[in-house]
N, C-alpha and C positions, 0 to 999 in steps of 0.2 A: 627619494622614492618617486617613481613615475605615477602619473594619474591612474594607469591601469593597475599598477601594483598596489596603490592606495585603495582602489576600489575592491580588489581581491582581499586585501587585509580587512576592510570593513565588512565584507561578506562573511569572512571566517569568524570575526568577532561577533557579528550579529547572530550567526548560526549558533555559536556556543551559548550566547545569552538567551536566545529564544528557546533553545532546548532546555536550559536550566530553569528558566523562570516563566516562559510563555510570552507571547507577544504583548499582551495587555500589561504585564508587570515589568516590561523592559522599557526604559526611557532612552531618548536620544542622548541625554546627558551621560548615561551609563555607557552607551555604545562609544561615544566620543572619548570619554575618559579611558576606557579599556584600550582603545586604539591609539591613545596619546595624541589626539587631534582636538580641534575646537568643534563645537556644534555646527557652525556653518559649513564645515567640510562634509559632514554627513548629508546636510541638505543639498549641497552642491552636487553630490554624486547620485543621490537617490530621491531627493525631494522630501525626505523625512523617513520616519521609522517604517511606515506602511510600504513605501517603495522598496526599502531594503528587504523587508519581510517577503514581499512578492517575489523578488529575485531569488531569495533563499528557497522558498517553496517551489518555484518553477524548476530550479536545479535539482532539488530532491525528487520531485515528481518525475522528471526526465530520467534520472538515474535509475529509479526503481522500476519505472515502466519499461525501460530498455532491458533491464535484467529479466523481467517477467516475459515480455514479448519474445525475446531471444530464446528463452527456455521453451516456449511453446512451439518453436521451430526446430528444436534439437532432438526430438524423439519421433519414432514412427508409430509406436503403439500408444493408444490412449492412456494406458496406465503409466507409461514412461513420461508422457506429457504432464500428467498430474504430478508425478514425483518431481520432475524438473521445475515445475512452477512453484510447488511448495518449498523446495530447496532454495529457489531464487529469492523468494520473499524472506525466508529465515536467514539466508546468507546476508541479505541487505540489513536486516534487523541487527545481526551480529556485528557487521563491519561498519555500519553507518547508524549506530544507535541514536545519535543526536538528530540526524535527519529524520529518521522514522518517528522519533518522539515529537518533533515539530509538526509533522504531518498529522499525527493522530491526536495530539493535545488540542490544537486550535482548530481542527477540522474533524470532529469525531465521526465515526462510521455512520452513526444514525442520522446525520444531517444530509440534506439533499444537494447542498452546494458546498464549495470549498475544495481545497487541494486534494485531500484524501478521498473525498466522495467522487471527485472527477477521476482520480486514478482508479478507483474501484470500478467505476463505470466503464472506463477504457478496457480494463482487464476482463470484465464481464463480457464485453462485446467480442473479444478475442476467443474466449472460452465458448461462447454461444455458437460461433461458426463451427467449431469443432464438434460440439454436441449435436447440432442439427444433422450433420452428415452421419454421425454414429447412430443417432436415433432412426434415421431413414434406413440405414443398413440393417438395423436390428428389428425393424418392424414396429417401432414405437412412434407415437404421434410427435412429429417434429415441432408442432406448435407449442409443446410444453418445454422445449429446449431452453428458451430464455429464462423460464422460472428455475430450472435446474442449474443454469449458469449462475444465477443470483445466489442460490443456496451454496454451491461449491465455493465460489469466490468469497462469499461472506464467511463461510466456515474457516477458510484459510486466513483471511484478513483478521478475524477476531482472535484466532489462535496466535497470529503474529503479535497482536497487541498484548495478549497475555504473556507470551514468551519474552517480550521486551524487558520485563522486570523479573520474571521467574527464572529464566535461563537454565532450568533443569526440567527434564533431561536434556541431553545434547541435541543439537539441531537435526542430526541424521535420524535420531530416534523419534523426535517429534514429527518429522516429515513422514517416517514410516508409519506411525500411528494415524496421522492424518489420512494418508493414502489407504491404509487398512480400512478405516471407517468409510471413506468416500467410495473406494473401488469395490469393496465387498457389498456395499449398499447398492451401487450402480449395477453390479453384475447380477444381482437378484431382484431387479426391479419388476414390479407387477405392471402389466400393461394397462389395467384399469384399477388403480388403487382406490380403496374405500376405507373409511374409518370403521374400526370394529365396534367402537362405542360412540354414540352420538347423543348430545344433550336433547332432552325431549322439549318439544315446543317450537 
């Protein structure tokens, strides 16, 4: 096996173990044993477990972000863009469950740093640009677009986390319901929303 082939083998072994157990519960010994190599081989290629984990996370982030950003260029109408983005995420969850599990397990959505948080930030920036233009065209305050981008991306991302294990209903139905909530909410936005009930004091 060439050095490059061995490296790819270790990445696949590490990916499977990180998805199953999480990075903290996975040891270099397990990675080496599963790959049929000695521990020094893992250190030689990645400098240790953390180096291997970083490569796995980078690859998964690149794959997911590529799907999402490509989907945001594939439609002309804002609703179509929302549908394509939701489907892109759910498709990744379906076809790369191990990768998505790695991203959300060891870098939860609520944290401000880490692989998944960085990915969400990148996706939010893409959505924000789209919303700014739509808000301007519709007479809404474009300064609120970043907040709405956070809400939309957060809703889709959390739904993806839930669907990772639920797997029902099917992804097209989940995407349709996501878009139903988001689009029908967006299409009836109030220009100056206020709470109907406020706590006193």
